[in-house]
Structures are given as C-alpha cells and as structure tokens.
N, C-alpha and C positions, 0 to 999 in steps of 0.2 A: 829081883823080885820073889818072895819065897814062894814054894809050891802052894801052901794053902790059901793064896790069894789068885791062885788062876780062875780064870772066869769062864763060862760055858759060852762058847763063840759059835757053837753048831748050828745055831739057828740064822746066823748071818747071810745074808744072800749072796749070789756068786757076785752081782755088780759091786755090793758094798765092799765084799773082800777084794776085787780088784782094784777099787778105789784105793783101799789102805796100801795094798802093795804099790801101786802107782807113785803114792804120797811119800812113801818110805824109800823109794829110790835114791841112789846118791847123786848127789849134785855134779859129777864131774865123770866125763867120758861118756860112752854109750854104755847102758846096762844091758848085759848079756844074760842076767839070771832067771829071766823069765821064762816060765813054762808056756809053751805055744797053747797048751790045753786050757789055761786059763781064761783064754779068750774065746773060746768055744761057748756056743749057747748063751751069750750075754745079751740081755735085752738094752740096747744102746740108748733106748728112750729114757728106762729107768737110770741108766748110768749117768746121763746127763743131768736128769731130774736130783738124782743124790749129789752131784757135784755142785749143783746151783744150791741146794737145800743148805749145805754144809759149807758154802760161801769158801769153796777151794777150788773153783774153776780157773783162776789163772795160774796156781801152783800145777794144778793137774795139766793144763796146756802146755807150760814150760816144761815139764817131764816127759809129756807124750809124744814131743816134737823128736825124742832120742830113741824112741821104741819103733822097731820095724813096721813101716807105713802098711805092710799086708795084714797086720794084726787089728787096726783099728779103722772102721770106716772112714772115708773122706769126709763126710758130712757130719761126723761126730769131731773132727779136729777142726774144721772150719767153723762150728757152732761154737766151739770154746774158745777159738781165737777171737771172734767177734765180740764174746763176753769179756774176753780179756783186754782188748782194743778199749770197749766202754769202760772197764773198771781203770785201766790206766788213767784215762782221761779225767774221769770222776776222782781218784787219788790226787793228781796234779791240781784239780779246781781245789779239793779240801785243802791242799798244802797251801795254796795261795791265800785261801780264807784264815786258814789258822795262822798265819803270819800277821795277816791283817787284825785280825782279832786278838792277838797277842800284844801288837803293837798299842792298839785302843785302850785295853785294860791297864799296859804298862803305864801309859800317859796317864790314866787316872788313878795311879798308886793302889790298883787292885792287884793283888796276888794272885797268879793263876797258873795251875798245873793241868795239863793234857793228861787225860786217862789212856785214851785208844787213838785210833786213827792213824794218820800217816806218821807219827813219831814212833811209835811202836812197829810199824810195818817197817821202818828203815832201820831202827834198832836190832830186830830179830831177824828180819830176811835180808837186809842189806839192799834192799829194791822194794820201793813202796808199790811197785805195781804186781806184787805177788800176793799181796793181802788185800782183802776187800774192808770196806768201811762205809756204813751208808749216811754217817752223820759225825759230827764231832763232840766228844763228850770232855767237857771241863770241870774243874773243881774249885772252888774258891771259898772264902770265910762266908760263913751264913751272915755277918754283919754287914757284907758288902752286896748281897742281892739286889737291893732296890738300886743301888748304883749301876751294877750290870745290866738290869733290865733297862734302864734309862738309856744307857750305852748303845743297846742291842736294838730296842724299838727307833731311835734315832739314826741309826745305820739299815734301816729296811726289815728289821726283823718283828714279827708279830708272836706274841706270846700265846701259848695254847690256853684254853679255858681252863681254871683251877677252881674248886670249890673253896671259899674263902671265909667260913663260918668257925669263928672263934681260932683263926689262923690255922685250921686244920691240916691244910695241905704242906706246912712247915714241918710237920714231923709224921704225918701220916706217908709222906712220899720223902725222896732223898733228892729228886732232881725235877728240873720244869723245862720244858720243850720251847724252843723259839723255833720260827721256820720264815725263810725269806722266800717270797714268792717269784722274785725275778731271777735269783740264781739256784733256787730251789735246794738250797743248803739249810740242813736243821742242825741245830746245837742245842745239846743237852746240859744245861747248866746244874750241876750237882754242888750240894753243901754237904753230903756224906757220901761215903763210897758204897754202903748198903743201906737198906732201910731199917730204921728203929724197928726193934729194939738191939740190935746187933751191937756188938762193943768192937771199937776199930780206933785206929791211931789218929789225934787229933790233925787237923790241918796244919799247926804249925809244926808238928812233928813230921808230916809228910814234905813240908817245906824245907825244912833243914837237910832232908835225905834226897832234895829233888837233884835231877840231871839236866843238862842243858842239850838239846837236840842241834844236830849239825846240820840239818836239812833246809834251815831258813838264815836267810843273812843277819837278821835281827834275833836277840835272845828268844828262845822258845823253850819252856822247862816242861818237863815231866816226870813221872814217880821214879825213884831209886829203885834198884834192880830188885831188892827184897820187899818192897812195898808193893813194885808191880807185880811179882809173883804171888803175894798175898791177896790182891785185887784181883786178879784174874782167876786164882782157885775159888775165891769167893763167889765171883759172877758166875763162873762156869757152873758150882755146886747149884746155885739158886736157881739156875735155868737147866738143871739137870743134864748138862753136858749135851744137849741135843744136837748141838753144831760140831762137827769136828774141828772147824778152824779154832776154836777155843783149845781143844786140846794140842793142835800143831803149836800154838803159842808156848804152852807148858813144855812141850818137848824141846824147841828151841832153846828156851831160857834154862833148861836143866842143862843140855848140851853146851851151852856157853858157861855155865857156871856160876853157884850162888855162895854167897858167904853162909856157909852152913850154920855157923853160931848164931847170925844175927836171923836167918830164917827159923831155926829152933825157938829162940827168944820170942820172937815175933808171934809164931802159931801157938805157943804154949800161953803166952800173955793174954791172947784173945781166944782161946779155948776153939781152934780151927784145926787141931790135928786131925780130926776123922776127915775135914774136908780136903785137906792135905794128901792124906792117904787116898781117898777117892782119887784124886787126879794122877797120883802117882799109879795107883792099879790101873787105870784106863789108859794111862800113856804108854805103861810098858807093855799092856796085854795087845792094844790094839796098834801101836806104832812103833813097838820094840824099843823104846827109850830106856837107855842104860841108866839105873837109879844107883846113886851113891849109897853103900851101906850107912852110911851116917845118917841119913834120912828115914832109916828104918822106924823111928819113933813115930811117924806119921802114920804108919799102916799098923800100929798095935791094935789088938782088940779085932772084934769082927764088923764093927759098925762101919768102917770103910769098906769093906768088901761088898756088905749088903747093899750100901749107896751105889756102888760100883755095877752092880747086878739090875739095879732100878735103872740106870744110866745106858746101859746095853740096849733094853727095851726102848728106851726114848730115841736113841739113836737109831736103832733099826726101824721104827715106826714113824721116825720123824717128827716126834710129839714135841710140841712145843707150848702148849697151853694147859693141859689138863693134868697136873701132877697129883697123884695119890695122897691122901692125908698120911699115909704110913711113910712115905717120900719126906714130905715137908716136915714131920715130927721127927725123923732121925737127924735132919739137919741142924735143928735147933737145940740149945742147951735147956734145963728145966726152966732156968730163970727166963730164957727168951720165950718159951711156950707161954710161962704165967702172964709175962707182959703182953703178949700178944692176945691172949684172952683179955686182959684188961682193956686194951684199945678198942673192943667191942663196946664197952659202956660208956666210950666218949663220944659225945654228941656230934652230928656230922651235918651236913648241907641237907641230907635225906629228910632229917627230924623237921628242919625249917619247912620243906614242902610238904610234910604231912599236917603239920599243925603250926601256924604263925603266930608268934609271941611278940610283944613289943621288946624293944632291946633291953629295958630296964629288968624285964622277966626271963632273960635268957638263960639265968641260972637254972630255972626249972626244967630245962632239958636235960640236965642230968640225972633229974628224979624221975622225969618221963621215959628216959631212953629206953629201959628195960619193956616196957608197956609197948612203945612205939615199934621196936622190933619185933615182937610177938605179933603185932596187929599187921604190921607189913608182910611178915612170913604168912599168916593165916589168909590174907588177901591173896597172895601170889598162889597159894595153893588152891584157892578156891576158883582160880581162872581155868 
C-alpha cells in the first residue's frame, strides 16, 4: 500500500494494539516474535471487552494458546475458552439449521444463497468454530418472499413486525427477520444485498456464480468469491467497519486470492471502488494484509483514505450506531444521495398514525407528506 494511504494509528489503545498483533500471528508453530513489554500495563478487562465487541474471541483464544502463559492472566484465557466453547456450539447449531432450511427451500423450488454464517466460516477459516455468527443470512428472489415466509412460519419461525403501508417495507428495507422461539435462531431473509438505492448484481447473476458448500451433506449454496468480496466490502463500509471480524474476512479473502479481472469489473460497474479502497487500506494498515498492486485502482483518489480515517475512529470507540453525516455522504454516489433524499417524500406508516384517511384517499398522503414531516418535527422539538 502506498505511503500516502498510511493512517495515523497513534491513538489506538495498548489493548487494541495487542489484540491486532495477536490476530496476525502465524497459524503454525509457537510465535516467538512477541515483545514481552507489549503485555505490560494491559487492562485485561478492556482487552476482553474488545475481543467480544469485535467478535474475534474464538480466533484470539486459538492463538493465545501458543503464547507463553506467563504473559496472559489465567482468568483471561479461561474467559476466552468459555466464549469459544459457546460459539462452537452455536455454530454447530446454525450449521444444522442451515442444512434444514436449505432442504425446505429446495423442495419448494426456491433458489437460496447463504450470505454469511457457517458457510463462510468454513470457506475462509477452514473451521466453523473460529468465526462468530449470531444468525443466518440468506438471499432469495423477491418474487419468492411470500412462499419463503409461509415455509418459515410453518416450521416454527415468527416474523418481525414490519410497517406495511403501500408495501413500503419491500423497498425501504432489504431484509426481514424471522425468529424461532424454541431453538433461538434468527434468520434474515434478504431480497437485496444492500438497501435501496444502491446498485448491485441481480439475484440471477449471483445464482449463476454461486458455489456449493462442503460442510453439509445436501447441497447448500453461497456466493461466488468475487461476489462475496463485493458484498463483505459493501456491508463493512455501510457499518463503518466497527468490528474487526469483517476486516479479518477481507484479509483472508485477499490472501486466498481473487480473480482480479472479475473483481475490477464488479467494483467499477457498481461504482464501489472507494469502498474497496477503504477495505484495502484498513486491512493493510491494521492487519498487515499484503495487497496486490493490480488492486491499486481501488485506492485511487483521497476518498478511500478519508473513509478509512473515519473507520479508525469507529473501531477505537466501538461505535456502531451514530455515523456522522460526513461519513454516510462519502459512502454514496451523487445519484444515491439524491434518491435517498427523495425517499423522504414517500409516505410511510407514521403518516397513517398521524392522520387516518380511508383507503380510497391514500394517494393524498403523497401530497400531505411534507406537511406531516414538518408537523412531527415541530412536535418533537416542543417536547
């Protein structure tokens, strides 16, 4: 990575810095490259908090086992071990449910691709216990949403409440969650990779480039390499890269290799070069990821670096909710910014709660929308 993309990492805490160094340890033999001074004056409570927040505690535990035990307090190793065991059980449970859901959808002729979860844990880490997943994320054609909902509800899942005025949820959102009360598993059913108005490959294109996972006995499909990289980059950027787990995924994908011609075509077609550049800069600076020179087209210009600087702040502060307007504007193209603003003028369920009109007059909500927005804002400010 070129020097002009170097980030200022001087404000990173000793605990986060130690976490990063452990993360990039080689996976073979015992690592003797550690300076014992790195373990001095460590707030181990904060260290554990960071490992949990960044969802990398299984990997950290697997690597700490090879470090001299005198450097790390026993209670830290034990705490990580308990988290590791719990995650292993959860990933096995998700793997079983993943195979079951895949069977049910295949039997109903619903094409299904898994976006994350055990399939990419196995694909990238070679071991599902080394990556965390709290739920299963799938993507299906939008035309199959009702059929998918029926299957999930029949099999014990409950659908999250969604506003359904003028079908607003289908285009305001890009997924809907279903939760099983007994096995405590959540499934997010996507019909888009990212929220509208982002441009992205169609489901048919994703399906044509799909791969088959080998962790289940029956066929289970997931994204092709370049599509997965594209999705993980877009997802990480949208969330400010506030979890290191997402960067570790990028690190492993780059090390395993991508078809660079296909990658370049994909990012240029959907105008995500600045997001790809952000991912490369962060991975190379924080995880020492080697970057192929052929991928420098992603880091051209200053936009990627500015986005990366914001992400360093999010990572340090464990910020996962309040993204400044400056960051969100940098993420989007001018067309996306315009369409996002236009979305504000489309009626939603809050308008119905504010003033109820008979169904035959629902078209009036488009006219009333600006006035209702102003009225609600003034009412909120008056409280």
